[in-house]
N, C-alpha and C positions, 0 to 999 in steps of 0.2 A: 432619431432615437438611437440608431447604431451608426457610428461614424465610419466614413470611408477614408482610406489612406492610400497614398502612393507607397511603393516599397521603401523608399528612403524615409518617409515619415514614420512608417510602421517600425522600421529598424531602430529608430530613435525613441520609440514609445512602447507599444504593446508587445513587440518582439524582443525587447531588451530584457535579458535575464539579469536579475539582481541577487546579491548574496542573501541567503535566508535570513529573515528577521529584519532586514533594513527598512522595509516598508510595511511590516506586518502589524505594527502597533498603531492602531487608529486612536484618535483623541478620546473617543468613547471608552476604548479598552484601557487606556492609561488612566482616565478618570475613575473607572470602576476599580482598577487595581489599587490605586492610591487610597480610595475610600475603604477598601477592605484591609489593606496591609500597611498603609502609612504613606505620607507624602514622600515622593522621591523614589519609592519602590517600583522597580520595573517588573514586567511579567517574568523575566529571567530570575530576578531576585525572589519573587514570590514563589516560584517553582522550587527554588533551592530551599526555601524555608519549609515548604510542604514536604519535600523529600526527607529532610532531616528529621522532621517531627514524626513521620510515619516510621522511619527506621528506628527511632528511639522509643516511641510510645505504642506502636502497633495499632490495634483496634480502637483504642481511645482517641488517637489522632484522626483516624478515619471518621469516627463519629463527630468529632469537633469540626473538621473541614467540610464534611457533608452538610452539617447544619449551617455553617457560615456561608458556604459557596453555593449550595444547592437548595438550602432552605428545608431540609428534611431531617427527621429524627430517625436514626437507624437503630432499632433495638435488636433485630435479627438480620444479619448480613445476608445469609444464604436464602435463595429462593428454592423451596422444595420442588422436586421433580413433579409431584402431583399438581402443583400450581402451574407449572409449564404445560402439562398435559391439558389442564382445564382451559388454558389460554388458547391452545390449538383447537379444542373442541368448539369454542364459541365463535371461531372465525366462520364467515359464510362459506358454504360448501365450495363455491367457485374459487374462492381465494385459497382454500386448502388444496384444491386440485392443482392450481397454478403453482403454488409453493412446492408441491410434490414433484411436478414436472421439472421445475427449476432444479430441485435437489437431484433428481435422476440425471439430468443433463450435465450438471457440474461434476457429479461423481463419475459418470461415464467418460467425460473428457479427461479427468485427471487419472483415471485408471489406465488410460492409454499412454501415459507418460513413461518413457523407458528409463528405468533405474535398475541397473543390473550389477551385482557384485561379480568380480572375476578373479581368477587365479591362472597364472601362466608359469610354465616350467622351462621356457625358452631361454631365460637368462641365468640359469643355474639355480637349482632348488625350486622354491616357489615364491613368486612375487605377485601381488595383486592388490585389489581394493575391495573393501567391504562397506556397504551402506547399512546403517542401523538408524532406527527412528529416534528422534529426540524424545526423552522420557516424559517431560511435562512442559506444556505450552500454554501461555496466556494469550487470550484473544480479546482485544478491545473493540467493542461495537459502539459506534457513535449513536447518541440519542438526540441531543441538541434540538434544533428547530424542526427537524424531521427524523422520525425513527427509521433506521435502516436495517430491517431484518435480512435484506439481501446481503449486507456485508457480513452478517454472521454465517450465512450459508457459504459465501465465497471464501471465508477463512477457515471455518471448522471442517468442511468436507475434505479439502486437500490434506489437512492434518490427519483426519481419519484414514484416508487412503494410504498415507505414509506409514501408518501404524503407531501414531502417538498414543501412549498409554493413558495420559490424563490431560484433558483440555479444560482450562479454567477461563470462564467468560466474565468480563466486567463490562457494564453498560451504565450510563448515567441514570440516576433515580428520578422519578419512579420508573422502573423498567416497563417499557411499553408492551402491551399485550402481543403485538405482532412479533416482537423480538423474542418473547418468551415462547411463542408458538414455534418459531423457527428453531429455537434451542431444543424444544421437545422433538421436533422432526429429525434433528441431527443426533439425537441421543445424548445431549449434553446433561450432565448431572450436577456440575458445579458452576453455578451462575450467581453473581453478586451485583446488586444495584449500587455500584460505586463508580463514579465518573472522574474525569479530569486527571490532573497530575497525581492525585492521591491514589487513584486506581493503579496507575503505572508503578508508583512506589510500592504499593501493597504486593503487586505481582513480582516485583524485583527483589524485595527484601523478605517477603512473607510476614504474616502477622499471626496472632493467635488463632484466627479464623480462616484466613486466606493463605493457601499454600504458596510457597516460593516456587517460581517456575524457572525453566532453563532458557526460554526464549519468549519474547513478546511480539505479536504481530497485530496489525490492524491500524487504520488511520484514525485520527481524532483532531481536535481543535489545536490551536496554538500551544496551549498549556500541556496537552498531551505530547506534542512534538518536542517541546522544550524539555519535558521530563525524560523522554527517551534519549534525547541528545546528552543530557547530563548523566544518564545511567549507562552510557556506552562503555563496554568493557566488563561491567558487572554482570550483565545479562545479554543474551543474544537478541538482536533486533532485525526486523525485516527492512527497515529503512526509515527515513524521516520524511513523512508525507507533507507536502505543501498544498496550497489550494488546487482543486481539480481543474483540468484543462482539456479542451478539444480544439483541434485544428481540422478544418474541412477544405479539401481541394476540389474545385468544381470546374467543369467546362460547360459549354453551351447546352449540352444534353441534359443537365440536371434540372430538376423542377424547383423553381424558386420557393414555392410554398413548403416543400420538404426541407430544403436547406434552412429556411428560417425557423422551422419547427425544431430542427436539430440544434441550432444555435441557442434558442430559447431554453430547450431542455437542459443544456449544459449550464447556462447562466442561472438557472433556477436553484442550483446547489447552494450558492454562497455569493456574497457581494464581492468576494475576491476571486471567484471562478473566472476562467478565461475561455472565451468562445470567439474563434477567429475563422473567417472565411477567406480563402485565396481563390480568386476566380480570374479567368482569362477573358471574360465577357462583360463589357461595360453595361450593356442593357440588363444582363442578369443581376449585376450588382445593385442597380436601382430597384429592380423588382423584388429582390430579397429584402432590401431596406424597407420597402412598402409593406411587405408581408410581416416583417418583424413588428412594425408599428401596429398593424391590424391584429395579429395574433396575441400580442402582449396583453391587450385589454381583457382577454378571456382567462388569464391565468390567475390563480389564487395568490401566488407569490410574486405578483408583478412588481412590487416595490424592490424586492431583492433582485429580480431579473434586470430591472432598469438600472440599478446601481452597478451590477456586474458589467453590463454592456457599456455603461459610461466609463467605468474604471479600466476595464481590461479587454473589452470586446472590440470587434471591428471587422470591416470588409476591406481587403487589400486587392487592388487590381494589379495583376501580374502580366508580363508580356507573353509568357508561354508556360506550358506545364513543366518544362525543364527548369525554368526559374522557380516555379512553385516547389519542385522537388528539392532544389538547393536550399530554399528557405525552410522547408519542413525538416530536412536533415539537420540544419543548424539549430532549429528550435527544439527538436526532439520532444514532441508533445506526448502527453500521457495517452491520449486517443488521437489517432490520425485517420480521418474518413476520406476515402478516395471516391468521390461522387463524379466519376468521369466515364466516358464510353468504353475505355479499355483500362480498367484498374490494374490488371496484372502487369501490363507494360509499365505503368507508372510505379508500381510497387518495386519493380526491379531496379529503379533508380534511387530508392530510399532505404536506408539502413536503420534509422533511429526513430523509434516510437514504442511506447508501451504496448499498444495494440493497434493493428491495422484493420480497418473495416472497409472491405472491398465492395463497391457498388452501392446503389441507393437502397437495396433491400437488405443490406447488412448494416443497418443503422446502429448507432452507438447505444441507444436505449436497450436494444436486444442484448448487447454485451453487459449492460448493467444488471440484467435480471436472468436471462434464460439461455443465452448462446452456449455457455459451457465453461470457457476460461474464467478465472477469477477476475473480478473487476477491480481488485486491489492492484494498482499499477503505479509505476514510477512517475513522479511529477517533477516540476521545476528543472527540466532538462536532464534529469538523472537517467532517462531512458538511453542515454549514450553509453551507460555502463551497467545499468541495473535492469532487473527483469520483473514481470508481474509475479505476484504471489503464486507459488506452485508447489508441487510435492517435494521438490528439492529443498525448499525452505524448512521442511520439517524432518529432514534426515541429516546425518553427518557422515562423512567419509573417513574411514580409517585405512591406513596403508598396512598391508600384510607383507612381512619380510621374513623369509625362512630359507636362507641360503644353505646349500650343501657344502661340505668341507672343502671340496676341490675349488669351488667358486670363491669361497672365503680366502683360500690361499692365493688365488690368482689376483684378486682385487685388493687384498690386504696391503701390499706394498704401496699401492696408489693412495690408500687412505693414510698410511704413515707419512708419505711424502707431502701430501696436501696439508696434513695437520702440522708438520714441521714448517711448512711455508707460512701458515697462519700463526706460528709461534705458540701453538697449543701443545706443549710437551706431554701433558697428561693424555691427551687424545692419541698422540703418536705412540706413547708407551702402551696404551691399551691395545692398539692394533699390533704392535711389535711383539707383545707377550704371546699372542696367539700364533704369530708366525714362527717364533722361536720354539714354541711348544710342539709344533707340527713338523719341524725339520727332522 
C-alpha cells in the first residue's frame, strides 16, 4: 500500500521538487476544463478568462461563473450575520466548546507575537519604524471535498490580533454550516459564498457587492492558486499554496501505529498530498507499512488516501538521523514531525520547515486545529524562504525619517556625491540646494 524507498530512489521520485503546475493538471482536470471552456483551453487560460470577466462585469460575472462552475444560483451574495449566528447555535455543544478552545488558543498564541514600533535619536533627529494594520483583508476558506472551518479560524484570528479593520471572507457555495459557525465565533460580518478563481477576482477587483481588499490570504485549489499568481502586484498575497505535505522523521523509539496514523491523516487531504516517513529502523519501516494497510480500511476517504500514498507517499530507510536531517533540510516540508527520542537535538540540525512538531505527543493534527500557530504554512519547498501565516502578514511597516538640521548638513554631501555617481543630477541638485541654503 505504501511504497518503501532507498534514499537514492526517493530523491529521484517523491523527494524531487518540480516547478509549480508542471504535474498539477490531471487528465480529469483537463477534460473538465475543456468541457466548460472549450477544446485546448488549459486551467491557466480558464482562470485568465474568469478574471477578465469579473473585472469587467462584476456581480453579473460572479453569478454566471458560480452557476456554470458550482451549479448554484446566487441571488444574494452576502450571508447575513444572523445566519452565521444560527449556524453556530445548531452545532452540538461539544463542537462549540472545542471550536471556542481552538479560538482561544490561536488568539493567545498570536497575541504573544512581538510587533513593536520604535523611534531612535541616536543617528541624529529621529529615525524609526512604525507598524500599522492593513485596512482591508480578504480571506479565502476552502470548501471543496471537505469543509475547513479551522482554516477560517487560523486566518481570521491573526488578522484580528493585528488590528485589521475589515475582513472579507469568501468560501465555495453552498457555505457549510461549520464555516458559518466559525465566522460567527470570530465576529466576521462580511461573508460571501463565492469560490474558486472568481472569488479571488472579486476580492482583488471589487464588485458592486464585494469590497476590494488590500491583501488576500488563504489556501485553495489549483484555480485559486492560478488566480492569485496572475493577480500578483495588483493585490497583496500571502503566497501560492500547493498540495499539503508532511515529513516524519522517526527512530526505533517511535510507535509504528502512531506513525501510520499520522501519514494517513496527511494523505486524507487530497490525492496530491505528500506523506513521507524517514526512519533509521528497517523493522519499524515494515511495521508502519502493515499498520497503514490495516488502518486505511477504517477511513471514510480511503480512496483519496490510497491515491495520495501511491502518488506522493513513501517510507524511506535512512542510515542515520543526521542523514534524515540533511534530507529534511533540502525538502523543506510544510510540516516536519520529529518522532525521535531526543527531538530538540535533531531540531538543532534542521533550519527549513513551515512547522516543527517535536515528539510523538506534538502530532501534526493538533497543529491543524488547536495547538495555536496558524496551520496555513508554506508548501512546495517554499519554507526555505517563507513563513506560516502570522500577525506580520496583516501589518505593514513604514520608515520614520525626521533628521535634525545638523545631521542633514553632515550627511547631505554624501547624498550629493552618491547622486552624482549615479548620474542623477536632479537628486544631486535637491541635496545641494539645502546645503547652499544652510551655509
